[in-house]
N, C-alpha and C positions, 0 to 999 in steps of 0.2 A: 738219653744222656742224663746222668746224675751230676749236678754241680756240687762242689765241695770246698769248704774253707778248712785249712789245716791250722791247728793251734797247739803249739808246744814250745816251751822255753828253750829247748835244745835245738840249735841249728842243724846238728847232725841228724837228729830224728826227723825234722821237717824235710831235709834234703833226701833222706832215705825213703821216706814215704812218697814224696813227689816223684822220685825216680821209679819207684815200684808201681805207682798208679799210672804213670805215663804210658805204660805198656797196655793199658786198658782203654780202648777207644770210647767206651761208654761211661767213663768217669772223667770229669774235667775239674781240675783244681783251679779255682778262680782267684784265690788269695791265701796268704799265710799270715800268722800272727804269733807273737812271742809273749804277749801280755794280755791280761784280762781286758784292759781298755781297748787295745787294738783288735782283740777278738770281737768285741761288741761292735766296734766301728766297721770292721770288714763284713761282719754278718749283716748288719743293717744296710750296708752299702750294696752288697751283692745278693742278699736274700737267697742263699744257696739251699739246695735240697737237704744237705747234710753239713753239720759242723762236727769235725773229727778233732777231739781235743784231749789233752792231758796236762793238768797243772797240779800243784800241791793241794792239800786238802782244802784250805781256806779259799784259795782262788778258784779251785775246781767247783766247789759247791756254789759259791756266789756267782760265778760265771754261768753255770748251768741254770741257776734260778733266774738270772737277768735275761738270758737268751730266751727262756721259755716265756717270760713275760713280754719281752719286746719284739721277739720274732717267732711267734708260736707256730708258723708254718715251716720253720727249719727244724729238722729232726736232729737231736743231739746224740752223738755216738761217742762215748768215752772209750779211749784206747789206752789202757793203763795196766800196770802190774801191781797196783796197790791192792792188798788183800786184807786191809784192816776192816773189820766188820762194820764199825760205826761209820767210817768214811764211805764204804760201798753203799750201805743202806741209806745214809743221808743223801748221797748223790742220787740214788734211785728216787728218793722222795721228791726231788725237784721236778721229776717228770721226764727224765731222759728216756729215749727210746732204745738205747743200746749200751751195753757195757761189755767190751771184749778185751781180753788180756793181750799184752804185747807179744806174748809167746805164741799167739795163734798163728797158724799158717796163712800164707797170702790168700788162699782160696776162701778161708773163713772170713777174713777182713773184707774182701771184695764183696762177698755175699752179704755180709752185715751192712755194708754201705748201701747196697741196692735195696735191701729190705727196709732199712730205716728211711731211705728216700721215698719208699712206697708207703710209709706210715706204719710199718710193722715193728713190733718190739723184738729185739735180739739180745740175749744175754748168754755169756759163756757159762759153762757147767758150774764153775765155782760160784758165780753170782746167782745163778738159778737155784743153787742149793741154799743160799742164804734167804732167797725169797720163799722157798718151800719151808724153811725153818720158821720164817715169820708167820706163815699161814697156820702154823700149829702152836702158836704161843698164846692164843686167847684163853683166858680162864674159862672153864666149862660153865661156870655159873653166870657169865656175862651174856646178855641178850639170848635167852633160851628159846625165844620164838623164831629166831632166824634159822633158815635151812642151812645145810652145809655149803651150798653154792653161794647163798647170800653172805655167809661168813667169809668165804674166800674173796668175794668182791669187795666187802667192807674192808678187809685187810689191805687190798690193793688200792682202795681209795685213800686209806691212811698213808700208804707208801707214797702216794702222789701220782699214780699212773693215770693218764687220760683214758677215756672210754675205749678208743681204738686199740690202745696197747693192752688193756684188760681183755678185750675181746680176742686179740691175737694170743695172749698168754693162756687163756682158758679155752681156746678153740670154739668161740661162740660168735654169733653175729652181734654187731654193735647194738642193734635194736634189742636183742635179747638182754644184753648187759644193762641197757637203759631201763628195760622192764623190771629186771631184778633190783636195780637201784631204786626205782619208784617203790617197790615192795619193801625195801630196807627202810626208806624214809617213813613209810606208813607205819611199820612195826615199831620204829624208834620214836615216832611222834615228832618228827622234824620235817622241815620244808625245803632243806637244801643240803648239798654235799658238805658245805662248811660246818653246818650244825651236826651232821652225822659224824664227821671226823672229830669234832670236839667231844662228843659223847664217847666215841671209841677210844680216844686218848685218855679220857677220865677212867675208862675201864681197864687201861693198861696196855692197849693194843700197840702203842708206839714205843714201848720201853726198849725194844731192840733197835729202833731207828732214830733215837734222839741224837741230836748233833752234839 
């Protein structure tokens, strides 16, 4: 059973999602929210497996960031038709586990909910394309000692993905990702993820994901 909090400003959207998900016995909607403040309150109150939400850009990004900080065990799944590059990538940077368009069929949404509840990253084709684009934007002269795999992982660290999401995205074991991360730190001469991200941003790796 996956527990879920619904967050959307539009009552008709929340009502529709609740009705749709009611037909799935393995998904239980424990609460709804229409504002960022209520979303944080309900998430901290219920500690659901998944937070399914869609707000405008400012509230979306700030809410995702706060949920990741205050309720890290809750997987955040954005359900939105926003296709603005900067908004999509800035949202991914907060560490959400999923981003699915509202045009997705019911089966895709249900599958995404279960995957996010299990700690797996789920991104629609449009968003996955943006991540792929990001992976190929590093200047060739930056960090020449890094392998191709290490470059991919460094890009995803800059995006803000947690290790389990990176592992799922690249079809690797979490331990393998951690080993690659240690290698990145050694080659960059840093001791932490934060220091590696700072160096990567200075090299321009974040220019497509700036808020």
